[in-house]
N, C-alpha and C positions, 0 to 999 in steps of 0.2 A: 505492499499499500504505499500512496507518497505519505512522505512526512520529511518538514522542514523545522531545520538546524541551525538555532542558532550559536554566534562567536564573536567576541570580541568586548564580551564586556568587561569589567574592573572599576578597581577604585583609581581616580585620577584627582589631581587638584583642581581647584573653582582656572577657570583659565586653559585647562590644559583641553587636548583632542583625547579623541577615540573615535576608531573605525566598530561600526560592529557589519555582520556578513549574517545573509539568512541560505542555505543552500539546499535546495527540493532536490527531492529525489524520489523513486518511484516508474510506476507506468505512465507518464506525464504524455499527451497529447500538445496540448500547451497551454501554456501562464498565462493567465491576464492579469488584471491590476495587482501586481503588487505594497505592499506597505507595512509600515512599522506605525505601534502603537506602544504606550507605556501605560502603566499605571504603579502607582507607589500609595503606600497603606492608607485607608481609609477615603481613596481616592476612589472615582472613577475611571476607567480605562479612556483613555482618549486618543485620536488618530493623531499622530507625529506628523506621519508624511506618507505620502501614495506616489506610487508611479505607472503610467499605461505602462500596455505591452506595446504600443506607438512612442514613450517615454519622457510624453506629458508629465509631470508633477505637479503637484501641493504640498504646502507645507503649514503646520500651525502657524499662526501666530508668535507664537509663544519660543517657534525656534528661526523662525525666518530669519536667513541672513546669517545663519551660523549653523546650521545642518543642511546638509547633499544628501538627496538621496539618487542613486542610482543606479542601472542592472547590466548584467548580463545572459544575454537570453540563453546565448550556447550554454555558459554553465550552468543557468535556473536557480540563478545568484543576484542578491538584491542586498544593497549596498546604504549604510548610513553612515555620511563621514560628520562628526559630530565633533566643533571648533568651539571654541569660545565658552566653556561647560561650564554651568550654574546648579550652585546646590539644589537649586530647582529642579533639576536638569533631572537628577535621584532617584531613581522607579527601573521596575522590572521591565525590560524594553524587548514585546512580541510581534514577531517577524506573523505576514499573514502575505495570501496569496489566494488568488480564484483559478483553481485548477482545474482543465478538462482532459480524462482519462479516457481509458478505453473502454472502464466500467461503466463513467458517469457520463454526462452530457458537460457535467462543470456543476462547482461548488468550493465552497472557502475550507482554506486547511491553515491550521495553525500551528507556529513555533509552541515550544512550552518554554520560552523565555530568557533571556539571559539580562543580568542584573549591572546598573550601570550606581557605582557613585561618586557622585561629583564632593570631596570635603572642601572646607574656609576655614 
């Protein structure tokens, strides 16, 4: 079955940078939109950034200008370059992707998340 595996999370000081990766694997026919969400304790999960299969991007206002989402369709991987990190960016970051498989018309898949902690 399809899996999304995030990597790249960790501890960084405010002002630092991290690059998150999410690799999709399985019997994939096509990957549509891919995105990054985040959730911190006591808060609801929020959209951070999304990128379409054609490369169009959209960002939450809170990260615009600091984060960059990109994808490598050949690798089935989406990235999130996070610069100028702030303590409020601390959260578990989840990868999301709409994936069509030989068995399904298409559905959303989620990674298990990777923790990003920004200290100050």
